C-alpha positions in Angstrom: 14.1 -13.2 -4.1 12.6 -14.1 -7.4 14.7 -16.0 -9.3 16.3 -18.4 -6.2 12.8 -19.0 -5.1 11.9 -20.2 -8.8 15.0 -22.1 -8.9 14.4 -23.3 -5.4 10.6 -25.0 -6.0 11.1 -25.0 -10.2 8.2 -22.5 -10.1 7.2 -20.1 -13.2 7.3 -16.3 -13.1 3.8 -16.3 -13.4 3.2 -19.3 -10.6 5.5 -16.5 -8.9 3.3 -13.6 -9.5 0.1 -15.4 -8.6 1.5 -15.8 -5.4 2.6 -12.3 -4.4 -0.8 -10.7 -5.7 -2.4 -13.8 -3.2 -0.6 -12.2 -0.2 -2.0 -8.7 -1.5 -5.7 -9.9 -1.3 -5.4 -11.7 1.2 -3.4 -8.6 3.2 -6.9 -6.8 2.4 -8.8 -9.7 3.8 -6.8 -9.6 6.4 -7.8 -5.6 6.9 -11.8 -6.1 5.9 -11.9 -8.4 9.3 -9.9 -6.6 11.7 -12.9 -4.1 12.3 -14.8 -7.1 13.5 -12.2 -8.1 15.7 -10.3 -4.9 17.8 -13.5 -4.5 19.4 -13.9 -7.6 20.6 -10.5 -9.1 21.7 -7.9 -6.8 23.4 -6.0 -5.1 21.0 -2.3 -6.6 22.7 -3.3 -10.4 21.9 -4.5 -9.4 18.2 -1.1 -8.1 17.9 0.5 -11.2 19.1 -1.6 -13.5 16.9 -0.7 -11.8 13.8 2.8 -12.0 14.8 2.0 -15.8 14.9 -0.5 -16.4 12.2 2.4 -14.2 9.9 5.6 -16.0 11.3 4.2 -19.6 10.5 3.1 -18.4 7.1 6.6 -17.3 6.6 8.4 -20.4 8.4 6.1 -22.4 6.0 7.7 -21.0 3.1 10.9 -20.9 4.0 10.8 -24.5 4.5 8.4 -25.2 1.6 9.9 -28.4 -1.1 7.0 -27.3 -3.3 4.8 -24.8 -5.3 1.7 -25.4 -3.6 3.5 -24.9 0.3 4.9 -22.0 -0.7 1.7 -20.2 -2.1 0.2 -21.8 1.3 2.8 -20.0 3.7 3.1 -17.0 2.3 0.1 -16.3 0.0 -2.2 -17.5 2.5 -1.0 -17.3 5.9 1.5 -14.5 5.8 -1.0 -12.0 4.2 -4.2 -11.6 6.8 -1.8 -10.7 9.9 -0.3 -7.9 8.5 -3.4 -7.1 7.4 -5.4 -7.2 10.5 -2.5 -5.3 12.4 -2.4 -2.2 9.7 -6.0 -1.6 10.3 -5.5 -2.1 14.2 -2.4 -0.2 14.0 -4.7 2.8 12.8 -7.4 2.2 14.8 -5.2 2.7 17.6 -3.7 6.5 16.2 -7.0 8.1 15.3 -8.4 6.8 19.2 -5.6 8.8 20.6 -5.3 12.1 18.0 -7.2 14.9 18.4 -5.4 17.3 16.4 -3.1 17.0 13.1 -5.2 14.2 12.1 -4.7 14.3 8.7 -0.5 14.4 9.2 -0.6 11.6 11.5 -2.7 9.2 9.3 -0.3 10.6 6.4 2.6 9.1 8.6 1.3 6.0 9.5 0.3 5.0 6.0 3.9 6.7 5.1 5.5 3.4 6.8 3.8 0.9 4.4 6.5 1.9 1.2 9.3 3.2 3.6 9.1 0.2 5.4 9.7 -1.5 1.2 12.7 1.1 0.9 14.6 0.3 3.3 13.1 -3.8 3.8 13.9 -4.6 0.4 17.7 -4.0 0.3 18.2 -5.9 3.9 16.2 -9.2 2.5 18.4 -9.4 -0.7 22.1 -8.8 1.1 20.4 -11.8 3.5 19.4 -13.7 0.3 22.7 -13.3 -0.7 24.6 -14.2 2.3 22.5 -16.9 3.7 20.3 -17.7 0.9 16.6 -17.7 0.2 15.4 -20.1 3.5 17.4 -18.3 5.5 16.2 -15.0 4.5 13.0 -16.1 5.1 13.3 -18.1 8.2 14.4 -14.3 9.5 12.1 -12.3 8.1 9.5 -14.1 10.3 11.5 -14.1 13.4 11.8 -10.2 12.5 7.6 -10.1 12.0 6.7 -12.1 15.3 9.7 -9.6 17.3 7.7 -6.4 15.6 4.2 -7.6 16.3 5.2 -8.4 20.1 6.8 -5.2 20.5 3.5 -3.6 19.2 1.8 -6.0 21.6 3.2 -4.7 24.9 3.4 -0.8 23.6 -0.9 -1.3 23.1 -1.1 -2.9 26.5 1.0 -0.5 28.3 -0.8 2.9 26.6 -3.7 0.5 26.9 -5.8 2.2 23.9 -9.3 1.3 24.0 -10.2 0.5 19.6 -13.5 1.9 20.2 -15.0 5.0 22.0 -18.0 3.3 23.7 -19.0 6.3 24.8 -20.3 7.2 20.7 -20.2 3.8 20.0 -24.1 3.3 19.2 -23.9 7.0 17.8 -22.0 6.0 14.6 -21.5 2.0 14.3 -23.2 1.5 12.1 -23.5 4.9 9.9 -23.7 4.4 6.1 -21.3 4.9 4.3 -22.9 6.6 1.5 -21.4 8.3 -1.9 -18.7 10.1 -0.7 -16.9 6.8 0.3 -17.6 5.6 -3.5 -16.1 9.3 -4.8 -13.3 8.7 -2.4 -12.4 4.9 -3.5 -12.9 5.7 -7.4 -10.0 8.4 -6.8 -7.8 6.5 -4.8 -8.3 3.4 -7.0 -7.4 5.5 -9.8 -4.3 7.1 -8.2 -3.4 3.6 -6.8 -3.6 2.0 -10.3 -1.0 4.7 -12.0 0.9 4.2 -8.8 1.7 0.7 -8.4 2.3 0.0 -12.0 5.4 2.6 -11.1 6.2 1.1 -7.9 6.2 -2.6 -9.3 8.5 -2.2 -12.9 10.0 1.2 -12.6 13.5 -0.4 -13.0 12.2 -2.4 -16.3 10.6 1.0 -17.8 14.1 3.3 -17.1 15.4 0.3 -18.6 12.8 0.3 -21.8 13.6 3.6 -22.0 17.3 3.2 -22.7 18.7 3.6 -19.2 21.4 1.8 -17.6 21.1 -0.3 -14.2 22.4 1.4 -12.0 19.7 4.0 -13.0 17.1 2.0 -12.9 18.2 0.7 -9.5 18.5 4.2 -8.1 15.5 5.5 -9.6 13.1 2.8 -8.1 15.2 3.5 -4.5 14.0 7.0 -4.8 10.5 6.5 -6.1 9.8 4.0 -2.9 11.2 6.7 -0.4 9.2 9.8 -2.4 6.2 7.7 -2.0 6.8 7.7 1.7 7.4 11.2 2.1 4.2 12.3 -0.7 1.6 10.4 1.9 2.8 12.2 5.1 2.9 15.4 2.9 -0.9 14.1 1.6 -2.4 13.9 4.9 -0.6 17.6 6.0 -2.0 18.7 3.2 -5.3 17.6 4.0 -5.6 19.3 7.1 -5.2 22.8 5.6 -6.7 22.7 2.3 -9.2 20.0 2.4 -9.6 16.6 0.1 -11.0 17.9 -2.8 -8.1 20.8 -3.3 -5.6 17.9 -2.4 -6.9 15.1 -5.3 -7.1 17.6 -8.0 -3.5 18.8 -7.5 -2.4 15.4 -6.5 -3.8 13.8 -10.1 -2.4 16.6 -11.8 1.2 16.3 -10.7 1.0 12.9 -11.7 -0.6 13.9 -15.0 2.5 16.8 -15.2 4.9 13.3 -15.3 2.8 11.0 -17.8 3.4 13.9 -20.5 6.6 14.8 -19.9 7.4 10.9 -20.3 4.9 11.3 -23.5 6.6 14.0 -25.1 10.2 13.0 -24.2 10.9 9.3 -24.0 14.7 9.6 -22.4 16.0 7.5 -19.7 16.6 10.4 -17.1 13.2 12.0 -18.3 11.7 8.6 -17.5 13.0 8.2 -13.6 11.7 11.8 -13.4 8.4 11.3 -14.7 8.0 8.2 -13.2 8.9 10.0 -9.7 6.1 12.3 -9.9 3.9 9.9 -10.6 4.3 8.2 -7.6 4.2 11.5 -5.9 1.1 11.9 -7.1 0.1 8.5 -6.0 1.8 8.9 -2.8 -0.6 12.3 -1.9 -3.7 10.7 -2.7 -2.9 7.6 -0.5 -2.2 10.2 2.4 -4.7 12.0 1.6 -7.6 9.5 2.0 -6.5 8.3 4.9 -6.8 12.2 6.2 -10.3 12.8 4.4 -11.5 9.6 6.4 -10.5 11.0 9.5 -12.1 14.1 8.3 -15.4 12.7 6.9 -16.2 9.9 9.9 -16.4 9.1 13.4 -13.0 8.2 14.6 -14.9 4.7 15.7 -15.6 4.4 11.9 -12.1 4.9 10.4 -10.7 1.1 10.8 -14.0 -0.3 9.1 -14.0 2.6 6.5 -10.1 2.6 5.8 -10.1 -1.0 5.4 -12.8 -1.1 2.6 -11.5 1.9 1.0 -8.0 -1.2 0.7 -10.3 -3.0 -1.5 -9.8 -0.4 -4.5 -6.2 -0.5 -3.7 -6.2 -4.2 -4.2 -8.1 -4.1 -7.7 -5.5 -1.6 -8.3 -2.7 -3.5 -7.5 -4.0 -6.3 -9.9 -5.4 -3.8 -13.0 -2.7 -1.5 -14.5 0.2 -2.9 -13.5 -1.1 -6.6 -15.2 -2.5 -4.5 -18.2 1.2 -2.7 -18.4 3.1 -5.6 -18.5 0.5 -7.2 -21.3 1.1 -4.2 -23.5 4.7 -4.3 -23.2 4.7 -7.8 -24.1 2.7 -7.3 -27.0 4.0 -3.5 -28.1 7.8 -3.7 -26.8 6.4 -0.5 -25.3 5.6 1.0 -22.0 4.2 4.1 -24.4 0.2 2.7 -23.8 0.5 2.1 -20.7 2.1 6.1 -20.3 -1.5 7.3 -21.8 -3.6 5.5 -20.3 -2.0 6.6 -16.7 -2.2 9.7 -18.4 -6.3 9.3 -18.6 -6.8 8.1 -15.4 -5.4 10.9 -13.6 -7.3 13.1 -15.6 -10.0 10.9 -14.6 -9.2 11.1 -10.8 -9.1 14.7 -10.7 -12.0 15.5 -11.9 -13.9 12.8 -9.9 -12.0 14.9 -6.7 -13.1 17.4 -7.4 -16.9 16.3 -6.4 -15.4 15.4 -2.9 -16.9 17.4 -0.1 -15.1 20.4 2.1 -17.0 19.1 5.6 -18.3 15.7 6.9 -20.9 14.5 4.7 -24.2 14.1 6.1 
């Protein structure tokens, strides 16, 4: 997608990176707006509105003849609808699932990387077959159709986004220190994990790996992160957030240390997979922990604010890793930073409560 867009719009790699970063920010904004919306408007109407907004953004991006138009379409309009619908889906799950809520939430958050694993090759194939404009337009149609299906299902199931019997009880419950500790643990794991997801192919090639190994490693890591998110949610149901967080960060740390000790292509692919799996477990664990620590009416509010940490992570170590590589021609410094991050993450995870905080 990058090279055809750069050629079509006359844009630089830095400009395109800005647009994708902007989309991440507006996605997070949509997540944080969602709790203010799903209590006031019918879920079906919100789902349709999200589909229309995101599809309009992609249509504008597909027709864009300037970088500014593309930035508005993809970076500003596309993201918020996706963010609102993601929190809407999570809130609806937590209003209906009463047992194994960690596993259920792990499954929901696993759909993000699994969607990327399946969607990215399809989008790449569409770009090669029909060109980048048709591919973006087709993506817009797909998004609109998916949101229409979601709207129909929400209407048929008649899910209430807020339990009115308990709404007054916990509607304004303070988030407290547990929220900030959980957010810090999530931020640290995501900083290392998103570096792997965004630069896995480049890292494997920097360690001498062939292009085929780099592509294979990227696909494997994305799928492994999705599976790990399901596992992380399920593990919270059994062992609690603190133990799962410590174990996940320790697993990622082992991968970083292995790569630092043996900088070979195959080791790099396996080590990056370990870092990604640790991040995935923490992601599922965070979703499961919210269900343990807060009332279900609070899930969307708490989750949306925690995703601010994810957004911050996306523009921290990944950017720093690229900056360090430009100056050292090595990912070694970034690997050592990731190792330190995981040590700190395990330490913070140890302080998480084993029950609902007071």
